[in-house]
Every structure is written in structure tokens, then in C-alpha cells.
N, C-alpha and C positions, 0 to 999 in steps of 0.2 A: 376494314383494317387497313392500316396505312402498310404498303409494302416496304421492307428493310431494303437498305443499300446491300447489293453484292458486289463484292469485289472482284467476282470471275466475270461481271459484266462490264468491266472497265474497258475491254476492247471496243465497246460501242462508242463509249465518250472519246477514247483515244484517236478514234478515226477524225474527230475533228481537228486534230493536228494537222492532218492532211490540207485541210481547207486553210488554216491559220498560217503553214508554211508557204503555201501558195500565194497567198494574199500578202504575206509579209516580205517574202522574196522574189515577187515578180519585178517590181522595178528594178532591183538590185542584182537580180541574177538570171531569172528566166527570161526576161523581155531582152536582155543583152548576152544570151547564153553563147551565140556565135562568136562574139567578140573576142579577141586574145585577152588572157587572163593567165595569173601566175597558177601553175599547176594545183598548188597546196588549196586555193578555193575549191577547185572540181573534187579534189581527194577529200576533203573535209566535208563538202556537200554529200559526196556520195556514201560515206560512212554514217553520217547522219541519218542519212535516208534508210540504211539498212538499219539503224539502230530503231527507228522510228516505226519500221515493217515489224521488227521483232516485237517493241512494247506493244503493238497492236495484237500481233499474232499470239503473244503468250497467254493472256487471260481466255482467249477463245478456246485454247487447248486445255485449259482448266475445266472450262465450262462444258467443254464437250468431252472431257475424261480422256484426252490424249496425252496421259502423263508421261509417257516415254520420249514421245517428241518435245514435249515442254521441256524435260530434263535436259534432253539433247541441245536444244536451244540455248538453256541456260549456259551450258558448258561451252558452246561457241561464244557466247556474250563474253567469256573470260579472255577471248582473242580480240573480238570487235571491240570492247569498251578500251581496252589500252589503246587501240588504234585510235579511235574517238577522241580520246584525251589527247594522244600525242599530236595527231592533226590539229586539234583544237588549240593546243599550246603554240603550235608553228603558226597556226592563224594568228593568234594574239601577237606573236612576235612579227609576223608581215603589217598587220595592221598598226603597230606601235610604230615601227620604223617608216611606213607609209604616211603616217599622221605627222611625224617629226620632218619627213623630206617636205610636205606641204607647208609647214610652217617656215621651214628654211627657204622655201621659194618665196613665199610672202614678204620675206625679210629683204631677200637679194633685189625683188620686184620694187621694193621701197613701200607697199602696200600696208604693212606692219612693221615694228621694230620689236623682236623678241630677242633677248639674250640667251645664251645656252641653258642656263638654268631655268628659265621661263619655259623654253621649249621642252625640256625634259619634264618639268613640273607638269605642263597641260597633258603631256602625253600620257604620264602616269595617270593623272586623273581621266583621261579618256579611256583608258583600258581597264578603269577598276570595277565597271559593270562585268566585263569579260571574265577577269579573275573570280568575280563573286560567283558567277554561274557555273565556271569551271571547279570551283571548290565545292558548290552545293551539290553539282552532279557527282563528284568524285566520292563525296562523303556519304550521300545516300545511296549510291549503288554499294559501296562496299559494306554498309550496313545492311542493305538487302541481301548481299550474298552471305554475310556471316549468319544472318538468320533466317538463310533459305530451308532449313529443315521446320521452321515454325512459320506455317503459310499465314496465318492472320498478321503476325509482325512482317514478314517478307513482303506480303501484297501490299501493306502500307509504306513501307520504306521504298518500294518500286514506283506507288503513286507519286510520292515525294520528288524522286527521281524525275519521272515524267514531267512535273509541274516546273523544272528548271528549263523545258523548251519554252514556256509562255515568254519568258524574258526577250528572248531574241527573234520571237514571232510578233508577239503584240508591240512591243517597241517599234519594231518596223512598220508595222501598220499605223500607228500613230503618227509616224514622222512622214512615211511615202505616200499614204492613202489620204490621211486626215491634215497632212501639211503641219503637223505641231511640232515645236522644238521645245515648247513648256506649255504645261496647263496654267488656267488660271491662277494667279497669285504666284507666278513663276516657279510652280511645283514641277519637278522633274517628270517627263512622260513615263520613267522607268517605275514611278509609284502605283500607275494602273496595274502592272502585271504582279508588282508584289501585294497589291490590296487584293486581286484576283486569288491568288495562292492562299493567302492568309484566311480568306472568307471561306474559299473550299475546304482548307484544312480544319477551320474552326466549325463549319457545319458537319463534317464527318465526325469530329470529335465528339460534338454534342449528340449525334445519332449513336455513336458507341456507349456514350453515357446512358443515354435514355435506355438503350436495349441492354444495359448492364453487361457491357463487354469490357475488357481492358482498354484503358485510355492512356496509358504510359507511351507507347509508340507515336501516335499522334501527337500527344504533349511535346515529346521530344521534336518530331519534325516541326512543330509550329515554333518551336524556342529557337531551333536551329535558324529557320527562316527570319524570325523577329530579330534575331542577334544579328544576322548578316546585313538585314536592311539597316540597323542603326549603325553598323560598322561602315555601311557604305555612304551614309549620309554624314559622316564625321570623321573618317581617317583618310580619304583621298587627298585631301587638301593640306596634309601634313607633310613635312620634311621627311619623316621616317617611312612613310609609304613611298614617296619619290626616290628615296635610296634603294629602299626594297625592289622597285620595279626596274629601277636602273641596273641593279646587281643582277636581278634574274634575267633581263634582257642580253647581259653579254654573253657571249661577243657580238659585236655587230656584224650583220651579215655583209 
């Protein structure tokens, strides 16, 4: 008989994120760790490392029936996650203005000619993927906390929260390790992490259906992911998106 997937074994699978993070961030972070960087980069990376450690630990605590410690770490996450989100937003701001500075420098040096509106438009498009993962993380974590007393629902939302780590790691692996800016056919490299998340959620949804378990939670997760992906491929190039990002990013540092 085929063994069914157990959510308290997720800790073993989440250990893969350690390898993905190292591979994805080796070139842009670990290999230049001692070079001067804005403090927010180190702060955000440290907070994310703590979140990943907690993400790995929590399923093991359930598996080995250390429920009191599991609940304590859950309460600690009420402090850690807002810090992760705050530092994440500050990282988006840093990246946004760093990107603008780069385009302005190219214009000054005569490499390219960008108007102010073009610079803001490109910067808004550039940060769209970061805003998407930020929103997914906030939404799925909030749903997980709201359903914390319903273990099957809670565990599935926390899995969906964990999958938001795929983008920042897999995208960097595609770019830095495989030197890809686009896939064949000019398909954005973000499509790889989108596809992985969709496939994993679909497989688990089918397993729940086969085992006659409720599928509403995983359907919700999958639809949220698909909706976000559709918006990512259609909205960032619009004037409305540029206006939104420009407003959110004010005032300039």
C-alpha cells in the first residue's frame, strides 16, 4: 500500500530550502559577505534565516509531540514575521531606489536615454515580483494563524507560506548559476518557481481528494497562487501599477 503524505514530515522537505538558499544567494550574498553592504540586507537575511529555521523546526515538533514548544514558537512568530515583513518592505524600497539610481547613471553617462517616467515605469515593473511574494507570504501566513486551531488547515496554509521561498531562491539559481535571464521563447525565469509551486499544490490536492480529505484549503492556496501569477504577467506594465508603486515608495530616502 502506498504511504500517504504526512504534513508533520514537512520538516524533512523544508531542509531543502537550506540548500536552495545557499545556491541561490551564494553569488549575490555569501561570496561577498565581507564587502560593505547596507545594514538592511544583513538584517533581512538574518530574519529570513530565523524564519526558515522555525519553518523547519515546527513540523518536527509536531512529529515528536513537543506541542508546548511548537505553540511557543508559534507565538514567537507573531513577533518574527512582522519583523520579516518590515525588513522585506525596506529591502524592496532599497532595491527600488538602487534600480532607479542605476538607470539615472546610465542616462548621465549616455549609455541609454530614459525619461523620468520611463525610469519609474521600469522600476515599478522590476519590483513587481518582490511585491507578489511579499503579498503571498503575508496572506498565507495570516490564513495559517487564523486557522491555527484547525491543524489540517493550518499545516496546508503554512506549506503555502513556505512555497513563497521558492521564487527568491529558484529565480536566483536560474540567473546566477545557469546564467539565464529568459527561458526559451522569452519566457520569464519566474515561471519556473511558479510552475513548481503549482505542481506541488496540485499533487497534494489530488492526494487529499484520493484519500477523501477536505480539499478546500489546497484549492484556495492554488487559486491564490494562480491569480497572483496571472496578475504578475498582466498588471506590472500598466500605468496604474506604476502609480501604485510610486505612491507606496514615497517619500524617497
